[in-house]
C-alpha positions, 0 to 999 in steps of 0.5 A: 628764461623769465616770461616777458612783462605785461604793462597795464595802464590805469592799474590803480583803478577798478578794472585795472586793479582787478586785471593786474591781480588776475594776471599775477594769479595766473603766473604772469609778470605784470608791470602796473602803470600808475600816476604819481600819488595814486591810491595803491590800496587795490594793489597791496600784497602782490608778490614782488617777483611777478609784480612791479610799479611803473610811475608815469603819465599816460598822456606823456609818451616817453613815460609809457615808452620807459615802462614798456621795456621788456613788455610783449603785451599792453592793456590800456585800461586808464581813463578817468571815471567821474561825473560832473568834472570841473574841467570837462573839456580837459578830460575829453582832450586828455583821453585822446592824448592818452591813447596817442601817447600810450599806443605811440609808445607801443608802436615804438617798442614794437608791442603787437599784443594790445587791448584797449578798454573802451566802454559801451557808453560809446554806443549811445542809448536807445528809446526802445528796450532793444540791445545794442551791438558793436555796430550801433551808431553813437547818437548822443549830443553834448554828453556827460564829459566822461562819455565824450572822453570815451568817444574821443578815445575810441575815435583815436583808436579807430584812426590808429587801427586804420593806420595798421596798429594791432589793437583789440577794443573791449567795451564793458557796460556798467561795471560793479563788483568787489574792489571798487576802492575809490569808489567809481560813480557806480560804487558810489551809487551803491554806497548812497543806496545803502546809507539811505533810510529804508523808510524812503523810496528810491527815485527811478525812471523808465529805461535800463542798463546792463549790469556786469561783474568786474571779474567777468570784465577782466576775463573778457580782457584776457580772452581778448588778448589771447584770441581777439581779432585785431581791429575788432570791438567786443562788448563785455556786457552783463544782464540787461535790467530796468532801473526799477529792477536794479533797485528791486534787486538791491532791496531784495538783497539788503532788505532796504529801500524799494524803488518808487514808481518811475518819475517823469523827465521833469522831476528826474531833471530837477533831482539831478540839478539838486544833486549837482548843486549839493556836490558842488557845495560839498566838493564831492563828485555827483552820482547823477547829473542833468546830462545823464538824466537827459541821455539815459533816463527813460532810455536804455543802455542794453547791450548784447555780448554775442560777438564776445560770447562766440569769439572769446567764449565770454560769459557773465553772471546774473546781475543779482550775484554781481550786486550782492558781491558789490554790497558785501565788499562795500560793507566789509571794507567800511564804505557804509556808516555803521548805523546804516550798515546795521540795517542791512539784512544779516546775511550781508553783514560783515563776518 
């Protein structure tokens, strides 16, 4: 008898696509739930006997219900990741609707093995360079819509857990690595860096983030499904580094631009305003916004993954390795203009 199917929502996205591929490699039968017209580049060449597509909308319950036929596990990974969206309020509303629709379909199908991808963004940020754990109270007001959407989705999950649904939540920090096809704002920030003139310095502020590799996040998802405690939340973090250290690592890896001395809040806000204006004029998504500067510049999104390490045997690699893997993949897949790519040191050029 064949194994049951595993449904992965958001399968055309960065984490979702990496999760689908890992599960297929493990011999699982995976149904990838994607919206109509999604970019399927990250799902190419997967074996037809263990992989199939299901097209639908995560905010429409009956399309998820149909996709869950024959499934005994559900990874709800879907979620928009963009900054400065044109319809921010809709992004937040849809995040809550998607959780209700996807998990409502799972309840009707009787699926009891469920992992939901949340985010360390739901923890807020801190003034002190001290790691947050899962108990940290969210402390931001009027945040970037992407963050508000994650908070709204987490609120609905908490409500459903209290109502008895068997859900395990995982909270990745800032995810980088190979396979960022779109790319996400994290990947776009690396593309921007790699395209800069090395004679310039990179604007930075005080504060910092936790850099985690997409493959480590995928491993954390799988372990959460296997042994995670129902109702629990697990931070899937990486190495906690300052913004200055982030760009120092990139400069050392690539031989490109060094970070500046940290800018003050006013200068960073003005830069973000200029980036937003430029994105609006070009029609592209900004990689920085004034709300992000207000909530995260001169603040820390450092986390501890101690719970995941103890209960899931979770491990993460150093930030340097993750960033090097990200840079190499972006270069080898043509995300950086040739002229700029030629400036990157020899060992990271395409083979």
